[in-house]
C-alpha positions in Angstrom: 0.0 0.0 0.0 1.4 3.4 -0.9 1.7 6.2 1.6 -1.2 8.0 -0.1 -3.4 4.9 0.1 -2.5 4.4 3.7 -3.3 8.0 4.6 -6.6 7.8 2.7 -7.4 4.6 4.6 -6.6 6.2 7.9 -8.7 9.3 7.1 -11.8 7.2 6.1 -11.5 4.6 8.8 -13.9 6.4 11.1 -16.4 7.6 8.5 -20.0 6.9 9.5 -20.9 5.1 6.3 -24.6 5.5 6.9 -26.5 4.4 3.9 -29.6 6.5 3.0 -31.7 6.9 -0.1 -31.8 10.2 -1.9 -35.2 11.0 -3.4 -35.1 13.9 -5.8 -38.6 15.2 -6.4 -39.4 17.5 -9.3 -42.5 18.8 -11.2 -44.1 16.2 -13.5 -43.9 17.2 -17.2 -46.8 19.4 -18.0 -47.7 20.2 -14.4 -48.0 23.7 -13.1 -46.5 24.6 -9.7 -49.9 26.0 -8.6 -51.4 22.6 -9.1 -49.8 21.5 -5.8 -51.8 24.0 -3.7 -54.8 21.7 -3.0 -52.5 18.9 -1.9 -50.0 20.9 0.1 -51.4 20.2 3.6 -51.6 16.5 2.7 -48.0 16.6 1.4 -46.7 18.4 4.6 -48.5 16.0 6.9 -47.0 13.1 5.0 -43.5 14.4 5.2 -43.9 15.2 8.9 -45.2 11.6 9.3 -42.1 10.2 7.7 -40.0 12.3 10.2 -42.0 11.1 13.2 -41.7 7.5 12.1 -37.9 7.9 11.7 -38.0 7.4 8.0 -36.9 10.9 7.0 -33.2 11.8 7.8 -33.5 15.2 6.2 -35.5 16.9 3.6 -36.6 20.1 2.0 -37.0 22.1 -1.1 -34.2 23.3 -3.4 -34.0 27.1 -3.3 -34.3 29.4 -6.3 -31.8 32.2 -7.2 -33.6 34.6 -4.7 -33.4 32.1 -1.8 -37.1 31.1 -1.9 -38.3 27.5 -1.9 -38.5 26.2 -5.5 -40.7 23.5 -6.9 -38.2 20.6 -6.5 -37.1 18.9 -3.3 -34.7 16.4 -1.9 -35.5 13.8 0.8 -33.0 11.6 2.5 -34.9 8.5 3.4 -34.1 5.6 5.8 -35.1 2.3 4.2 -33.8 -1.3 4.1 -33.6 -1.4 0.3 -34.0 0.6 -2.9 -37.4 -1.0 -3.4 -38.6 0.1 0.1 -37.3 3.6 -0.5 -39.1 3.7 -3.9 -42.3 2.5 -2.3 -42.0 5.3 0.3 -41.4 7.9 -2.4 -44.3 6.6 -4.4 -46.8 7.1 -1.5 -45.9 10.8 -1.1 -49.0 12.7 -2.1 -47.6 14.9 -4.8 -46.1 11.9 -6.4 -49.2 9.8 -6.0 -51.4 12.5 -7.5 -49.0 12.8 -10.5 -47.9 16.4 -9.8 -44.3 15.4 -9.2 -42.0 12.7 -10.4 -39.1 11.3 -8.4 -35.9 9.3 -8.6 -34.3 7.3 -5.8 -30.6 6.7 -5.6 -28.4 5.3 -2.8 -26.5 7.9 -0.8 -23.9 7.5 1.9 -23.3 9.9 4.8 -19.6 10.0 5.7 -18.9 13.3 7.2 -20.5 16.6 8.4 -21.3 18.5 11.5 -24.3 20.0 13.2 -24.9 21.3 16.7 -27.9 20.8 18.9 -28.5 23.3 21.7 -31.1 23.4 24.4 -31.4 26.3 26.9 -33.3 24.8 29.8 -34.0 28.0 31.7 -35.5 29.7 28.6 -37.1 26.5 27.2 -35.5 27.2 23.8 -33.5 25.1 21.5 -32.5 24.6 17.9 -29.9 23.4 15.4 -27.0 25.5 14.3 -28.5 28.8 14.9 -30.2 31.1 17.4 -32.5 29.5 20.0 -36.2 29.1 19.2 -38.9 28.4 21.7 -39.5 24.7 22.5 -43.1 23.6 22.4 -42.9 21.8 25.8 -46.1 20.3 27.0 -46.4 20.8 30.7 -48.0 18.1 32.8 -50.0 19.0 35.8 -49.0 17.4 39.1 
């Protein structure tokens, strides 16, 4: 093994290697972005459901040149196989109603960093940014 190969092996030895499925979602040919309006609540509930079930690692829209959400999105899904990830993507409401099309490809998380912070006294928290209020449900004694 060359010095370069040995160094590369040492640098990658601790990579996470978490296999996820990248689902790219884009408008179906001939569809109009306004067509999604009637299905947006169903779409958002579905995506939040993925998150709550632990199926969504990360997701969100691609941004346009002005920084506003565009009409395409990326979802990083947890699934046991490509077929399972494809089935998840197919059940997403905008895909199911024919307003968006999707592709699914394997993707591997190797490196990155994010911070989680919780300020107990102020009941705020967040990821990589200023604190936001936590929606804590208080139980009565």
